[in-house]
Each structure stands twice: as C-alpha cells, then as structure tokens.
DRENDO-1510 file (C-alpha; in Angstrom, 1 decimal, always signed):
<recs>
REC; n; res; u; v; w
REC; 1; MET; -76.6; +105.2; -64.1 .
REC; 2; THR; -74.0; +104.1; -66.6 .
REC; 3; PRO; -75.0; +102.5; -69.9 .
REC; 4; PRO; -74.1; +98.8; -70.3 .
REC; 5; GLN; -70.8; +98.1; -72.0 .
REC; 6; ARG; -70.8; +96.2; -75.3 .
REC; 7; ARG; -68.8; +93.1; -75.3 .
REC; 8; ARG; -67.0; +91.9; -78.4 .
REC; 9; ARG; -68.1; +88.5; -79.7 .
REC; 10; GLN; -65.5; +85.9; -79.8 .
REC; 11; PRO; -65.5; +83.6; -82.9 .
REC; 12; LEU; -66.5; +80.1; -82.1 .
REC; 13; ALA; -63.8; +77.5; -82.3 .
REC; 14; LEU; -64.3; +75.2; -85.3 .
REC; 15; PRO; -64.4; +71.5; -84.6 .
REC; 16; PRO; -61.5; +69.4; -86.0 .
REC; 17; PRO; -62.0; +68.2; -89.5 .
REC; 18; ALA; -63.6; +64.8; -89.9 .
REC; 19; PRO; -61.2; +61.9; -90.9 .
REC; 20; ALA; -61.3; +60.9; -94.5 .
REC; 21; PRO; -63.5; +57.9; -95.3 .
REC; 22; PRO; -61.6; +54.7; -96.1 .
REC; 23; ALA; -61.1; +53.7; -99.7 .
REC; 24; ALA; -63.9; +51.6; -101.1 .
REC; 25; SER; -63.0; +48.0; -101.6 .
REC; 26; PRO; -64.3; +45.9; -104.5 .
REC; 27; ALA; -66.8; +44.2; -102.1 .
REC; 28; ASP; -68.2; +47.5; -101.1 .
REC; 29; ARG; -68.7; +48.6; -104.7 .
REC; 30; GLU; -70.8; +45.5; -105.3 .
REC; 31; LYS; -73.1; +46.5; -102.4 .
REC; 32; LYS; -74.0; +49.9; -103.9 .
REC; 33; PRO; -77.6; +50.1; -105.2 .
REC; 34; ASP; -78.3; +50.1; -108.9 .
REC; 35; ARG; -78.9; +53.3; -110.7 .
REC; 36; LEU; -82.6; +54.2; -110.9 .
REC; 37; TYR; -82.7; +54.0; -114.7 .
REC; 38; THR; -81.7; +50.3; -114.5 .
REC; 39; LEU; -84.7; +49.6; -112.2 .
REC; 40; THR; -87.2; +51.3; -114.5 .
REC; 41; GLY; -85.9; +49.8; -117.8 .
REC; 42; PRO; -85.8; +51.4; -121.2 .
REC; 43; ASP; -89.5; +52.0; -121.5 .
REC; 44; GLY; -90.6; +55.0; -119.4 .
REC; 45; GLU; -94.4; +54.6; -119.7 .
REC; 46; ARG; -96.4; +55.3; -116.6 .
REC; 47; ALA; -99.9; +54.4; -115.5 .
REC; 48; PRO; -102.0; +57.4; -114.2 .
REC; 49; LEU; -101.3; +56.9; -110.5 .
REC; 50; ASP; -101.7; +59.5; -107.8 .
REC; 51; LEU; -99.9; +59.6; -104.4 .
REC; 52; VAL; -103.1; +58.4; -102.7 .
REC; 53; THR; -103.9; +55.6; -105.1 .
REC; 54; LEU; -104.1; +52.3; -103.2 .
REC; 55; ILE; -102.1; +49.3; -104.4 .
REC; 56; VAL; -103.0; +45.7; -103.5 .
REC; 57; ALA; -101.0; +42.6; -104.5 .
REC; 58; CYS; -102.9; +40.0; -106.4 .
REC; 59; ALA; -100.3; +37.2; -106.4 .
REC; 60; ASP; -97.1; +36.0; -104.8 .
REC; 61; PRO; -93.9; +37.2; -106.3 .
REC; 62; PRO; -92.9; +35.1; -109.4 .
REC; 63; SER; -89.4; +33.8; -109.7 .
REC; 64; SER; -88.7; +36.2; -112.5 .
REC; 65; ALA; -89.6; +39.3; -110.4 .
REC; 66; THR; -86.8; +41.8; -109.6 .
REC; 67; PRO; -86.0; +42.3; -105.9 .
REC; 68; GLU; -87.8; +45.6; -105.8 .
REC; 69; GLN; -91.0; +44.0; -107.3 .
REC; 70; ALA; -90.8; +41.1; -104.8 .
REC; 71; VAL; -90.5; +43.4; -101.9 .
REC; 72; LEU; -93.4; +45.6; -103.3 .
REC; 73; LEU; -95.6; +42.5; -103.6 .
REC; 74; ARG; -94.9; +41.4; -100.1 .
REC; 75; MET; -95.6; +44.9; -98.7 .
REC; 76; CYS; -98.9; +45.3; -100.6 .
REC; 77; SER; -100.6; +42.2; -99.2 .
REC; 78; ALA; -102.7; +44.9; -97.4 .
REC; 79; PRO; -103.6; +48.1; -99.3 .
REC; 80; LEU; -100.9; +50.8; -99.3 .
REC; 81; SER; -100.9; +54.1; -101.0 .
REC; 82; VAL; -98.3; +54.8; -103.7 .
REC; 83; ALA; -96.7; +57.5; -101.4 .
REC; 84; GLU; -96.3; +54.9; -98.6 .
REC; 85; VAL; -94.8; +52.4; -101.0 .
REC; 86; SER; -92.4; +55.0; -102.3 .
REC; 87; ALA; -91.4; +55.9; -98.7 .
REC; 88; TYR; -90.9; +52.3; -97.5 .
REC; 89; LEU; -88.8; +51.4; -100.5 .
REC; 90; GLY; -86.8; +54.6; -100.4 .
REC; 91; LEU; -87.4; +55.2; -104.1 .
REC; 92; PRO; -88.7; +58.3; -105.8 .
REC; 93; PHE; -92.3; +58.5; -106.8 .
REC; 94; THR; -91.6; +58.4; -110.5 .
REC; 95; VAL; -89.5; +55.2; -110.2 .
REC; 96; VAL; -92.2; +53.5; -108.1 .
REC; 97; THR; -94.9; +54.5; -110.7 .
REC; 98; VAL; -92.8; +52.9; -113.5 .
REC; 99; LEU; -92.4; +49.7; -111.4 .
REC; 100; LEU; -96.1; +49.7; -110.6 .
REC; 101; THR; -97.0; +50.2; -114.3 .
REC; 102; GLU; -95.1; +47.1; -115.2 .
REC; 103; MET; -96.7; +45.1; -112.4 .
REC; 104; LEU; -100.2; +46.4; -113.4 .
REC; 105; ALA; -99.6; +45.2; -116.9 .
REC; 106; ALA; -98.5; +41.8; -115.6 .
REC; 107; GLU; -101.6; +41.8; -113.3 .
REC; 108; LEU; -99.5; +41.2; -110.2 .
REC; 109; VAL; -101.1; +44.2; -108.4 .
REC; 110; GLN; -104.4; +46.2; -108.6 .
REC; 111; ALA; -104.7; +49.9; -108.3 .
REC; 112; ARG; -107.8; +51.2; -106.4 .
REC; 113; ALA; -109.1; +54.7; -105.9 .
REC; 114; PRO; -108.7; +56.0; -102.4 .
REC; 115; ILE; -111.5; +55.8; -99.9 .
REC; 116; VAL; -113.2; +59.2; -99.8 .
REC; 117; ARG; -114.9; +60.1; -96.5 .
REC; 118; GLN; -117.6; +62.8; -96.3 .
REC; 119; LYS; -116.3; +66.0; -94.8 .
REC; 120; LEU; -119.3; +66.7; -92.6 .
REC; 121; PRO; -122.2; +64.5; -91.6 .
REC; 122; ASP; -125.7; +65.5; -92.8 .
REC; 123; ARG; -127.2; +68.4; -90.7 .
REC; 124; SER; -130.6; +66.7; -90.3 .
REC; 125; LEU; -128.9; +63.6; -88.8 .
REC; 126; LEU; -127.0; +65.8; -86.3 .
REC; 127; GLU; -130.3; +67.6; -85.4 .
REC; 128; ALA; -132.1; +64.3; -84.9 .
REC; 129; VAL; -129.3; +63.0; -82.6 .
REC; 130; MET; -129.4; +66.3; -80.6 .
REC; 131; HIS; -133.2; +66.2; -80.2 .
REC; 132; GLY; -133.0; +62.6; -79.1 .
REC; 133; LEU; -130.4; +63.4; -76.5 .
REC; 134; GLN; -132.4; +66.3; -75.2 .
REC; 135; ARG; -135.4; +64.1; -74.7 .
REC; 136; LEU; -133.4; +61.8; -72.4 .
</recs>
C-alpha cells in the first residue's frame, strides 16, 4: 500500500473589488439621521429603567413632540419593554432611556414593573391534581 499523496492548496481567487459608492448629493445629506446627542438634548438625566421595564403611553403625541417621541407614543399603546422599544426604534438603550425620562416627566408615558411569574407551582397543588387524576 502506498501512502496518500499530499496535494498543495491553491489560493482562492479573490472577488473583484466593489465599485465605489456614488458621491452623496445635498438631498442625500439631508436624509441622514441626526446625531444621537441631538436627540437626547443637553440634559443627560435618566430615570432608573431596566431592559424589562414596561412602558405604556398615557396620551396621544402632542404637536410639540419630536418624531422619535411621536413614534414611541404610537408604539406603546400596548405595554412594551424598554428593550423592545430600543430594538424597534433602532436606537441604543441609553438614548431610549433619556427619551423616556423626558416623556415620564411630561406624563406622556408610564413605567411599570415587569410581570413576574412564579418559577414552579406549589407542590401541594401538583399533588392534589395528581391524586385527583388517579381517582378517575
């Protein structure tokens, strides 16, 4: 029996370089989103919010609301966690907490503690159900 021959690896062919993006026109520059510090304003105070804190809108968006606040109020007609709001808006958690702090101060939204479920049901309840099923 002869040992297997080693084959030399051939380098993979590199794909052609991607074409350069077109130069941005003035109209495209206007469509770019604002910097995050302009959304949060000069005051950086934050309410003590967790990722799982539920946010519920209390009112319709006022005419003075920023676009982000108006979208947030429309989204939170049903309770949403801060993490979900952050994901749906595409904004970092810290920016969302600053926006929510402003809205909590203006009483546009309410923050609620998350609903905690028991990990396991009571053992005596399970035993009572098991005995009831055995009697059938």
